[in-house]
N, C-alpha and C positions, 0 to 999 in steps of 0.2 A: 788876697785871703779875707774872708770875711769875719764879722766879731764872733759868731758861732765858733769857728775854727780857731781863733785866737784865744778864746775862754776856752775852750776844751782841751787846748796844748798846756795853756794855763794850768789846768786842773791836774791834768796828768803830770805833771812836772811838781805840783804842790804837793799831790797825794803819793805819787812815786808807785802806782800801778797803774795796770790797763783796765779800764772799765767795762762794764756791761751797759747798755743802752736800751733805755726806752720811749718813745715818744708819743705825747700826748696831745690829742687835737680839740681844739674849741673852735665849734661854729663861728666864722668869720675871722678867724686869727691863724698866725703862723703856727706851727708846731712848737710844742715846747719839748726838748730833750732832757730827761732824768738820767744821770749817770750815777752807776753803783759801784764803787770801788770799794775792795776787801781791803782794809789795812791793819792786818794782823786779827786781834780779837774783836776789832769793830769793822763796820761796815758805813761809810759815807756816801751818802745821797748828795748830787748836786745838780741844781738845775742849769740848762743853757737854754737862752731863747727870750728870758726876760731882759737882757740888758741888748737885744738887737735895738732898739729904739729908746731914747731917754725917758724917764717918767716925767709927767707934767701935771702942773696943777690942772685938774679938770674945769676949773671955772676961767683960766685964762683965757683972752679971746683971741690969741693966736698960738698954736703949739710950736715952740721950735723943733727943728727934725734933727736937728745935730747936738743942740746944748743941754744941758742937764744932766741930772745923776742918775746913775744905771747901777743894777744890782744884780746879782744871784743869789739864789738862798740854798743852804747848806744844813743836812740834818747829819749829826753825829749819833749813831746807836750802837750798842753792843750786838754783836752778829748770833744771838743766842735763839732767834727766830727768823722766819724768812719776812717778815714785815707787810707782808700781801696789802698793797694799796696804798702805801707811803709814797710810793713815785706819784699816784694820782692826786694825793692831797698838796704835795710838793709844787705839782706843776700848777695846780690850782689857786696857790699863793703865788708862785710865779706870773701866773696870767692876770694877777689882779691887778697890775697897774693899766692894760689894756683893756681891760673888761669895765672896771670899776674906778678907773684914774687914781687910784692909791697910789701912796708914795712910801716906798718900802725904806722903813730907817730901824735904827735900835729902839728897842723898848715899845715897838707896834705889837699890838695884841689884835691877831688874825682868828676869829672864832667861826671856824666850818661847819658848825654844829652837826657833826658826826663822827665815830671813831676815824682816826687818823689811818689806822690799819687793820687789818681783822682780829677782833678781841681786844682793842686799846680802849682803855680808860680815856686815853686823851683825845678832846675834841678839838682843842686850838693851839695857836701858835704862837710863841714869844719870841720876838727876832732880837738878837743880839750881835755886835761885831762878831766874825769869825777869825780864826787865827790863820786863816789864806789871805797871802798880801793881796793886794788891788791887783787888778789886771789893766795894762796900758794899752788902750786902742788907738789908731792913729786919730791925730789932729784933725777936728776941733771935738772930738769925742772925748767926755769925760772918762776917766779909768773907771773902769767896774769893780763894786764894791761887792764883798762877799759877807752874807748875814747869817748867823746861825739859827735855823729854826728848832728853836727847842720847845717839844710838845708839852703842852698840859693840860689839865684835866677841867673840866667847866668848873669845878668849885675853885681852883687854881688861878682862872681866868675871871671870876667874880672878883678875888681876892686883888687881883692887878688893877681892877677896875674902879675897885675901892679904895685900895693902899698904894699903888704904884709897883712898877715892876722890882724896883731895888727893892722893897720889902719882901717881895716872893721871892728872889734871890738870899736874903740873908735869911729866911724861914727853911730853905733847901739847904742853905751851910749848916745853920743850929742845927737840922735835924738828920744832917748826914744823907739828905736825897741824892740819890745816883740820876741824873736825868738823863744819862743815856740808856737806862735800864728797860728795854719793852713793858716788864710785868709790873713796875713799880707804882705805888698808890699814890694818892693825892697827899701834899705835906700836910700834917697836922696843924690846921688854922686855927686862930686863937682870936 
């Protein structure tokens, strides 16, 4: 069984439903699958493909093909809209370690500079730990960590650069911002 099959099985067990699947291919890379689960009134998108290989420092002289952190991205949204294009945005984030040498970690800000789905005011993603437990892969591979991709607006991305991710999360809490609402506006920045 390969890493993709193990991660897919882990996600199906964690979310508890059968997903729809879309594959996104980038020139020179293996396809990234995006699974779409309906979970009650919510929809959960999850990448499968980022964790095929460990994320490595692009400045390292030799890349270790086995050891190193592995991750997949998860987006949790209310299922009020079709969210057309969100699967592609998540695939771009999942491909960033292979394309740009980016290591996905909590509080990372990834600015895609375009709407994450049709009609969205969000153009960037802020990563944080997701509720899905790590997925254990055969040794020597490290477990796959699931990072929640929270859609944010351009102004919120600027706030994160200026004040940090924790300050934005505090502002969301103070303003009762529901980050799963596809129609939400930006937090009132002070």
